[in-house]
TORDREN-698744 format. One record per residue (C-alpha): x, y, z. Coordinates in pm, 1 decimal. Each point is the difference from the previous one (the first is absolute). Layout:
residues N
@east:X, north:Y, up:Z
...
This chain:
residues 268
@east:-1.6, north:-7.3, up:-13.0
@east:138.1, north:352.4, up:-79.0
@east:68.8, north:276.5, up:258.3
@east:-304.0, north:223.2, up:-102.1
@east:-237.9, north:-315.3, up:-22.8
@east:132.4, north:-53.5, up:393.4
@east:-94.1, north:364.0, up:62.7
@east:-369.8, north:-62.1, up:-127.8
@east:-16.1, north:-304.4, up:228.6
@east:153.9, north:200.5, up:305.1
@east:-234.9, north:311.3, up:-57.6
@east:-309.5, north:-258.1, up:-46.3
@east:105.9, north:-151.7, up:358.6
@east:52.8, north:323.0, up:147.9
@east:-357.9, north:124.0, up:-107.7
@east:-139.3, north:-340.8, up:153.2
@east:198.3, north:-2.7, up:333.0
@east:184.1, north:324.8, up:46.2
@east:298.3, north:-165.7, up:94.5
@east:211.3, north:-285.4, up:-176.8
@east:312.2, north:-190.4, up:113.6
@east:270.8, north:-117.1, up:-212.3
@east:-60.3, north:-336.5, up:53.2
@east:-379.6, north:26.3, up:-143.1
@east:116.9, north:153.2, up:-303.2
@east:269.9, north:-275.2, up:-39.1
@east:-289.8, north:-250.3, up:-3.1
@east:-207.0, north:206.3, up:-223.5
@east:259.5, north:75.2, up:-279.9
@east:257.8, north:-288.8, up:47.4
@east:249.0, north:284.7, up:39.3
@east:307.6, north:-45.7, up:197.4
@east:17.9, north:240.8, up:345.1
@east:260.9, north:215.1, up:-156.4
@east:-208.1, north:85.0, up:-312.4
@east:-292.5, north:51.2, up:215.9
@east:184.6, north:260.1, up:269.9
@east:112.8, north:199.4, up:-318.2
@east:-343.5, north:37.3, up:-116.4
@east:-95.4, north:91.7, up:342.8
@east:268.1, north:268.5, up:-20.5
@east:-103.8, north:128.5, up:-327.4
@east:-367.2, north:30.3, up:83.6
@east:75.7, north:180.9, up:310.5
@east:231.6, north:226.4, up:-188.8
@east:-289.0, north:65.3, up:-233.2
@east:-224.3, north:90.7, up:276.0
@east:-244.5, north:-295.4, up:-35.3
@east:61.3, north:-145.5, up:344.1
@east:227.7, north:63.4, up:295.8
@east:273.6, north:-258.8, up:116.0
@east:-73.6, north:-176.3, up:333.6
@east:208.4, north:-293.1, up:174.8
@east:-24.0, north:-304.7, up:-231.7
@east:-261.3, north:169.4, up:-228.2
@east:-182.8, north:277.4, up:-189.6
@east:-303.4, north:201.0, up:148.0
@east:-243.8, north:203.3, up:-212.2
@east:33.7, north:364.5, up:24.6
@east:-272.1, north:161.4, up:210.5
@east:-338.7, north:-1.1, up:-197.5
@east:144.7, north:-246.4, up:-286.6
@east:-187.6, north:-321.0, up:137.9
@east:-316.5, north:-42.1, up:-179.3
@east:-213.4, north:-244.9, up:174.0
@east:-284.9, north:22.2, up:-244.5
@east:202.2, north:-62.2, up:-277.8
@east:128.4, north:-364.8, up:68.2
@east:306.8, north:-155.6, up:-169.1
@east:159.6, north:-353.6, up:-63.4
@east:377.0, north:-85.6, up:51.1
@east:46.8, north:-65.2, up:-361.3
@east:95.9, north:166.2, up:-321.3
@east:-237.2, north:252.6, up:-129.7
@east:-206.8, north:-68.5, up:-306.0
@east:148.5, north:321.3, up:-200.4
@east:345.8, north:-127.0, up:65.8
@east:-67.4, north:-354.8, up:-93.6
@east:-181.4, north:112.9, up:-306.1
@east:332.5, north:133.9, up:-162.0
@east:163.5, north:-332.3, up:39.1
@east:36.8, north:-258.9, up:-250.7
@east:-284.3, north:161.3, up:-211.5
@east:31.4, north:-189.9, up:-312.5
@east:51.6, north:-351.4, up:176.7
@east:-310.6, north:77.3, up:210.9
@east:-214.1, north:64.0, up:-296.4
@east:89.8, north:-300.1, up:-189.3
@east:-73.6, north:-221.0, up:304.7
@east:-347.9, north:186.3, up:43.0
@east:-94.7, north:-85.5, up:-369.0
@east:103.6, north:-331.2, up:47.9
@east:-207.0, north:-30.0, up:315.4
@east:-306.6, north:142.7, up:-181.7
@east:38.4, north:-248.8, up:-261.1
@east:-85.6, north:-264.9, up:263.9
@east:-323.8, north:141.4, up:73.6
@east:-334.9, north:-116.4, up:-149.0
@east:-271.1, north:236.9, up:-57.0
@east:-296.3, north:-42.0, up:238.0
@east:224.1, north:-156.6, up:289.4
@east:38.7, north:172.9, up:351.8
@east:364.8, north:67.1, up:78.7
@east:176.7, north:181.9, up:284.1
@east:291.3, north:262.9, up:-65.5
@east:206.8, north:108.8, up:319.1
@east:163.2, north:343.8, up:19.7
@east:308.9, north:46.9, up:-166.3
@east:188.4, north:182.0, up:-291.7
@east:29.7, north:-319.0, up:-207.6
@east:-368.6, north:-94.8, up:29.6
@east:-98.6, north:361.3, up:-50.2
@east:144.9, north:-54.3, up:-335.5
@east:-272.1, north:-242.8, up:-61.4
@east:-266.9, north:260.5, up:-34.6
@east:101.4, north:124.5, up:-350.6
@east:-23.6, north:-356.9, up:-119.3
@east:-339.7, north:-45.4, up:160.0
@east:-151.6, north:277.4, up:-206.9
@east:-154.0, north:-238.1, up:-279.2
@east:-93.4, north:-262.7, up:275.7
@east:-331.1, north:-76.5, up:193.4
@east:99.3, north:-153.5, up:332.0
@east:-114.3, north:49.6, up:369.9
@east:324.0, north:134.3, up:199.3
@east:46.0, north:58.3, up:363.0
@east:306.4, north:209.9, up:47.6
@east:117.0, north:179.3, up:307.1
@east:197.9, north:229.7, up:-209.1
@east:-196.1, north:317.4, up:-66.5
@east:182.2, north:129.0, up:-268.9
@east:-53.5, north:-332.2, up:-203.0
@east:-368.4, north:22.6, up:123.2
@east:-29.4, north:361.1, up:-158.9
@east:178.2, north:-108.3, up:-334.7
@east:-257.5, north:-301.4, up:-19.3
@east:-296.1, north:226.3, up:66.0
@east:43.8, north:237.5, up:-226.3
@east:203.2, north:-177.2, up:-297.5
@east:-139.5, north:-351.4, up:0.5
@east:-300.9, north:-212.4, up:-17.2
@east:99.0, north:-190.1, up:326.2
@east:-235.7, north:-30.3, up:324.5
@east:220.6, north:151.0, up:277.4
@east:-27.3, north:-88.5, up:355.2
@east:218.5, north:147.7, up:299.7
@east:30.1, north:-125.0, up:344.9
@east:-73.9, north:219.6, up:303.1
@east:282.1, north:154.4, up:199.7
@east:245.3, north:278.3, up:28.4
@east:178.7, north:185.1, up:-275.1
@east:377.8, north:1.5, up:30.6
@east:89.1, north:282.9, up:-253.7
@east:366.3, north:-87.6, up:-65.8
@east:-69.1, north:-343.4, up:-101.8
@east:-323.7, north:98.6, up:-152.5
@east:-190.5, north:-284.7, up:179.9
@east:-291.3, north:-86.7, up:200.4
@east:58.0, north:-203.4, up:298.2
@east:-220.0, north:-144.8, up:264.0
@east:136.9, north:-118.6, up:359.2
@east:-310.4, north:-209.5, up:9.4
@east:-21.1, north:-385.4, up:-60.7
@east:-384.2, north:21.8, up:-82.6
@east:-85.6, north:263.1, up:-278.1
@east:-180.1, north:-9.5, up:-340.3
@east:269.5, north:-197.4, up:-185.6
@east:-114.0, north:-327.9, up:199.0
@east:-297.0, north:-13.6, up:-243.5
@east:220.8, north:23.3, up:-312.6
@east:113.8, north:-314.8, up:-213.9
@east:264.1, north:36.5, up:-261.7
@east:161.5, north:-255.7, up:-236.3
@east:323.1, north:192.4, up:23.6
@east:191.1, north:251.6, up:192.7
@east:293.7, north:203.2, up:-173.0
@east:232.7, north:112.5, up:250.6
@east:308.6, north:200.8, up:5.6
@east:241.0, north:-10.0, up:312.3
@east:335.0, north:151.7, up:146.9
@east:173.8, north:-319.7, up:-51.0
@east:14.0, north:-353.1, up:-105.5
@east:204.5, north:-254.3, up:197.8
@east:43.9, north:-366.3, up:92.1
@east:-265.6, north:66.7, up:294.9
@east:-250.0, north:119.4, up:-253.5
@east:-162.2, north:349.3, up:-91.4
@east:135.1, north:256.6, up:244.9
@east:-121.6, north:348.4, up:120.6
@east:169.6, north:280.8, up:211.6
@east:-318.6, north:139.3, up:173.8
@east:-208.6, north:-197.0, up:250.3
@east:-338.8, north:157.4, up:-123.1
@east:86.9, north:-52.4, up:-351.3
@east:75.5, north:-373.7, up:60.8
@east:-295.5, north:-54.7, up:184.5
@east:-233.4, north:161.5, up:-234.2
@east:146.6, north:-209.5, up:-302.7
@east:-26.3, north:-322.6, up:213.3
@east:-371.3, north:88.0, up:26.0
@east:-59.1, north:70.4, up:-354.6
@east:186.4, north:-326.5, up:-99.5
@east:-255.4, north:-198.1, up:209.3
@east:-265.1, north:90.9, up:-274.5
@east:199.4, north:-113.0, up:-295.6
@east:61.8, north:-362.0, up:-150.9
@east:314.7, north:84.1, up:-165.2
@east:272.9, north:249.6, up:86.1
@east:177.6, north:171.8, up:-302.3
@east:313.1, north:183.8, up:97.9
@east:155.1, north:307.6, up:-189.7
@east:356.4, north:59.1, up:89.6
@east:265.5, north:148.6, up:-195.6
@east:346.8, north:-115.9, up:23.4
@east:80.0, north:237.9, up:274.5
@east:-235.3, north:-160.8, up:236.5
@east:238.6, north:-301.2, up:53.5
@east:214.2, north:195.7, up:217.0
@east:-81.8, north:-64.1, up:386.4
@east:-220.9, north:276.9, up:137.4
@east:-252.1, north:12.6, up:250.3
@east:-59.9, north:-256.9, up:286.5
@east:-380.4, north:-90.5, up:-25.7
@east:-90.0, north:-306.7, up:-208.8
@east:-330.9, north:40.2, up:-146.4
@east:-35.7, north:-364.2, up:-124.0
@east:258.1, north:-266.9, up:-102.8
@east:116.5, north:-90.5, up:-343.0
@east:-233.3, north:-277.5, up:-7.7
@east:-295.0, north:220.9, up:-10.0
@east:82.9, north:151.1, up:-317.7
@east:-134.4, north:-126.5, up:-338.7
@east:194.0, north:221.3, up:-237.2
@east:286.8, north:249.9, up:30.7
@east:60.2, north:261.6, up:-277.6
@east:324.8, north:173.5, up:0.6
@east:246.3, north:146.5, up:-260.6
@east:290.4, north:-138.6, up:-186.0
@east:249.0, north:136.2, up:236.7
@east:-114.4, north:-211.3, up:287.2
@east:291.9, north:-199.7, up:145.5
@east:42.0, north:-377.9, up:-96.2
@east:24.7, north:-74.5, up:389.8
@east:-354.4, north:146.4, up:35.0
@east:-145.8, north:-188.6, up:-290.0
@east:124.8, north:-351.1, up:132.9
@east:-128.9, north:112.3, up:341.7
@east:-346.7, north:62.0, up:-139.8
@east:21.3, north:-327.3, up:-229.5
@east:110.8, north:-228.1, up:309.4
@east:-319.5, north:139.5, up:179.9
@east:-229.4, north:-87.3, up:-285.6
@east:-60.0, north:355.2, up:-99.7
@east:-101.1, north:51.6, up:-362.9
@east:213.2, north:311.1, up:-138.3
@east:-40.8, north:224.3, up:-275.8
@east:244.2, north:235.4, up:-157.4
@east:-140.9, north:318.6, up:-120.0
@east:229.7, north:179.7, up:-274.4
@east:-5.5, north:392.3, up:35.2
@east:26.1, north:11.9, up:-366.8
@east:-185.6, north:-123.8, up:-187.5
@east:-197.5, north:-62.4, up:318.2
@east:-70.9, north:-395.8, up:-46.8
@east:15.0, north:-279.5, up:234.8
@east:145.6, north:-326.7, up:10.6
@east:-18.0, north:-279.2, up:241.1
@east:333.8, north:-61.4, up:211.0
């Protein structure tokens, strides 16, 4: 994670808690203590927060309890990364859909790209991504459902902390999911609320399709959403490491490779 991406995470944590510790940021970003301490120094120098022993404290009035945040990279930052690969992966994902089926799409910048390719399709879509919902409402023939919950502006998600909510009545043939990381233990997330929300959504779908560009095979986060065995298909790009593809094959995961140009897919 680059320096300015870490700053986005630190700022989000400050807005939520008012005080963040070095260890908390290390866990959220997988950065070293030395890197996080440098980040703290720069943010303090820029007037964003004040250094305290072992951590960083929001300046007076900077904490916004009415603007909740999650300890993960912001949507706007993520949207600038690996754009061509994400679009190719999203196109391949939509190619798996059949008109009339009910699907779930979780919030994320790769899954968001599916919206552009769903414009001519007719599906029932449950999503906790409000920018994707807006795209589908105004630019497609899809029926759109949103879960209840609180809006997290930086990640552009709707997340509910409650186990019982409206999605418990929804049934989908597939769920399309992006994640912070894919590893031997499965699909990994970096924030407990996001992990919990995705676990709840996953219970409502028969098959799981994971959208993960090649950068997602680097260890990040610490919260396992589901094991590799739960994944039916994973779509990635041609830069995916050979070791990662072998890991998926050994777990019985079908893998599709999306080529950013000319944007076609082939089974790996």
